[in-house]
N, C-alpha and C positions, 0 to 999 in steps of 0.2 A: 563450178569450175572457176579457176582463177589464172590470170594471164600474168606471165613474167616479163614484163614489158624491157625490161634490160637485157633477158637473154635474147628476146627476139630481135631487138636493135642491133647487137652485135653478133647476130648469127642469121644472116639474111640468106634464103634458098636461092643459089645459085639461077642465072638466068638460063631458060632452056635446060633444065638439069636432067642428066641421064637417070635411068632408072635406079641405078646403083648409090647415086647422090640423094636421089629423092628417099630412100629406105635409111640411108644412114642420118640425112637431116632427121627424119620423123623416130629414129631410133634416140638420138639425141633430144632432140622436143620432147620426148615421153618421161625422160629423166629430169627435165629442169622446168618443164611447165605444163597445166594440165588445160588448157583454155579450151581445147577438143581432142576428141578419139581419133585415130587412125580408123578410114573407113574405106570401103568400095575397093576397086581393082587392087590398090598398093594393100591393103589391109589382107586380100587375098593371098597377094604375091609372098608377104612377108611370113604368112601361115605356110603356104607351101613349103619354104626355105626353113622352116621351125624358129623362126626370129621372134615370133609372139607367141 
């Protein structure tokens, strides 16, 4: 897995993000960086919404 450091520097996760913000951030993250997979409860919620 590789990290896109430039993307991470310019796309910080908001402080105390809502679930919607977390989902949107991770969807964009998947497009631009592959440093780690989405997992846990967030992945479960995204699957329920048919986003992944």
